C-alpha positions in Angstrom: -19.8 -15.2 -5.8 -22.0 -13.2 -8.1 -24.8 -11.0 -6.8 -27.7 -10.4 -9.2 -30.1 -7.5 -8.9 -33.2 -9.6 -9.5 -36.5 -7.8 -10.2 -38.3 -10.9 -11.5 -38.5 -9.5 -15.0 -37.2 -11.0 -18.2 -33.8 -9.3 -18.3 -32.9 -10.0 -14.7 -34.0 -13.6 -15.0 -31.6 -14.0 -17.9 -28.9 -12.2 -15.9 -29.4 -14.7 -13.1 -29.0 -17.6 -15.6 -25.7 -16.0 -16.7 -24.5 -15.6 -13.2 -25.4 -19.2 -12.4 -23.4 -20.3 -15.4 -20.3 -18.1 -14.7 -20.1 -18.0 -10.9 -19.5 -20.7 -8.3 -22.1 -19.2 -6.1 -25.0 -16.9 -6.8 -27.0 -14.6 -4.5 -30.0 -12.5 -5.5 -31.0 -9.1 -4.3 -34.6 -7.9 -4.9 -36.0 -4.5 -4.0 -39.5 -3.9 -2.6 -39.6 -0.2 -3.5 -43.4 0.3 -3.3 -44.0 -0.7 -6.9 -47.5 -1.2 -8.1 -46.6 -4.4 -9.9 -45.8 -6.2 -6.7 -46.3 -9.6 -8.4 -42.7 -9.2 -9.6 -41.6 -9.8 -6.0 -43.2 -13.2 -6.1 -41.7 -14.0 -9.5 -38.2 -12.9 -8.2 -38.5 -15.3 -5.3 -39.5 -18.1 -7.7 -36.5 -17.4 -10.0 -34.1 -17.3 -7.0 -35.5 -20.6 -5.8 -35.1 -22.1 -9.2 -31.3 -21.3 -9.0 -31.1 -22.2 -5.3 -29.8 -18.7 -4.8 -29.7 -17.0 -1.4 -32.4 -14.3 -1.8 -32.3 -11.0 0.0 -35.2 -8.6 -0.2 -34.5 -5.0 0.7 -37.4 -2.5 1.3 -36.9 1.0 0.1 -40.3 2.7 -0.2 -40.0 5.0 -3.2 -43.7 5.7 -2.9 -42.8 8.0 0.0 -41.4 10.5 -2.6 -43.3 9.4 -5.7 -42.6 11.0 -9.1 -43.3 7.8 -11.0 -46.3 5.9 -12.4 -44.8 2.8 -10.8 -44.9 4.2 -7.3 -47.6 6.8 -7.3 -51.2 5.5 -7.7 -52.3 9.0 -8.9 -50.1 8.8 -12.0 -51.5 6.5 -14.7 -49.3 3.9 -16.4 -49.3 5.0 -20.0 -49.9 2.6 -22.9 -47.1 1.9 -25.2 -47.0 4.4 -28.1 -45.1 2.8 -31.0 -45.6 6.0 -33.1 -43.6 8.1 -30.7 -40.4 6.2 -31.4 -39.6 6.1 -27.7 -38.9 9.9 -27.5 -38.6 11.4 -24.0 -38.5 9.7 -20.6 -41.8 8.1 -19.8 -43.9 8.4 -16.6 -42.8 4.9 -15.6 -39.3 6.2 -14.9 -38.5 5.9 -11.2 -36.2 8.7 -10.1 -32.7 7.4 -9.4 -33.8 3.8 -9.2 -30.7 2.1 -10.5 -28.5 4.6 -8.8 -30.1 3.6 -5.5 -30.2 -0.1 -6.3 -26.6 -0.3 -7.4 -25.5 1.6 -4.3 -27.2 -1.0 -2.1 -26.0 -3.9 -4.2 -22.4 -2.8 -4.0 -22.7 -2.7 -0.2 -24.2 -6.1 -0.1 -21.6 -7.4 -2.5 -18.7 -6.0 -0.4 -20.3 -7.4 2.9 -20.6 -10.8 1.3 -17.3 -10.7 -0.5 -18.9 -11.1 -3.9 -16.7 -10.3 -6.9 -19.4 -9.0 -9.2 -22.8 -7.5 -9.3 -25.0 -8.4 -12.3 -27.5 -5.8 -13.5 -29.9 -6.5 -16.4 -30.0 -3.0 -17.9 -30.5 -2.7 -21.6 -29.8 0.3 -23.9 -31.4 -0.9 -27.1 -34.9 -2.1 -26.8 -35.8 -0.2 -23.6 -38.0 2.7 -22.4 -35.4 5.4 -22.5 -34.5 5.5 -18.8 -31.2 7.4 -18.2 -30.0 5.0 -15.6 -29.9 2.1 -18.1 -27.2 3.6 -20.3 -23.6 2.4 -20.5 -22.3 5.9 -19.6 -24.1 5.7 -16.2 -22.7 2.2 -15.5 -19.2 3.2 -16.4 -19.4 6.3 -14.2 -20.9 4.3 -11.3 -18.2 1.6 -11.6 -15.5 4.2 -11.2 -17.3 5.9 -8.2 -17.8 2.5 -6.5 -14.1 1.7 -6.8 -13.3 4.9 -4.9 -16.0 4.4 -2.3 -15.5 0.8 -1.3 -12.9 -0.8 1.0 -12.4 -3.5 -1.7 -11.7 -0.9 -4.3 -9.2 0.9 -2.2 -7.4 -2.4 -1.5 -7.3 -3.1 -5.3 -10.1 -5.6 -5.4 -13.0 -3.6 -6.8 -16.4 -5.2 -7.1 -17.2 -5.5 -10.8 -20.5 -4.4 -12.3 -21.5 -6.7 -15.1 -24.2 -5.7 -17.6 -24.1 -8.5 -20.1 -27.4 -7.6 -21.8 -26.7 -3.9 -22.3 -26.1 -4.1 -26.0 -28.6 -6.8 -26.9 -32.0 -6.4 -28.4 -35.0 -7.9 -26.6 -35.0 -10.7 -29.2 -31.3 -11.3 -28.4 -32.1 -11.5 -24.7 -34.9 -14.0 -25.3 -32.6 -16.2 -27.4 -29.9 -16.0 -24.8 -32.3 -17.0 -22.1 -33.5 -20.0 -24.1 -30.0 -21.1 -24.8 -29.2 -20.9 -21.1 -32.4 -22.7 -20.1 -33.6 -19.7 -18.0 -37.0 -20.1 -16.5 -38.6 -17.4 -18.7 -42.1 -18.7 -17.8 -41.5 -17.5 -14.2 -40.6 -13.9 -15.2 -43.0 -10.9 -15.1 -42.6 -7.7 -17.1 -46.0 -5.9 -17.0 -46.1 -2.6 -15.1 -49.5 -3.4 -13.8 -50.1 -5.8 -10.9 -53.1 -7.6 -12.2 -53.7 -11.3 -12.5 -52.2 -11.3 -16.0 -50.1 -8.9 -18.1 -52.0 -6.0 -19.6 -50.4 -6.2 -23.0 -50.5 -2.4 -23.4 -47.7 -0.9 -21.3 -44.2 -0.3 -22.5 -42.8 -3.4 -20.7 -45.4 -5.7 -22.2 -44.9 -4.2 -25.7 -41.1 -4.6 -25.5 -41.4 -8.1 -24.2 -43.9 -9.1 -26.9 -41.5 -7.6 -29.5 -38.7 -9.6 -28.2 -40.5 -12.9 -28.4 -42.0 -12.1 -31.7 -38.7 -11.2 -33.3 -37.1 -14.3 -31.7 -39.8 -16.4 -33.4 -41.0 -18.1 -30.2 -44.1 -17.9 -28.0 -43.9 -16.3 -24.6 -44.0 -19.2 -22.1 -45.3 -16.9 -19.4 -48.6 -16.3 -21.3 -51.3 -18.8 -21.0 -52.6 -20.2 -24.2 
């Protein structure tokens, strides 16, 4: 079995398609962490249903401690600034998000005897979050092998990050090749009726589809 951390975004949707291709059985794990763009929870459910994956939603309310524009309504989601070159960690960084998510995912994977956890992190066309880097994944993989019963017994749960070295255009092309339901995915950091087109997530997604030379099927018209 493969367990996918499924946010409902472009990257995790493509990861789910990869897991469905490579594993006999697929389960999806989604986190309701108090994010303002709660529409992604609905999209995650649709993607999981598309792949007939068992879908577990875990609530961890990061708005209780805040520190991010995605969980604290008093912090504005910044517009994408192409001129900045992506320098610095933006206000949309959620403290320890992937550290927390992976910890829970490894527990779920061990409980369900899944051999791998799929995580759609990317270290090329991304917003500069420290918990999306290969160094973090490698370090966590080693820690999990020490912490889990499966690891001690010589059957560690693998962490697969198949998109980590791809550009957004590469991710789009891979998703199309796999027949992933990209039209169901949601990337915008705002929770409005349609993507804002201004935030980092929207800008990176638009860049990916533009460079891939295909229209975004999630956008009307």
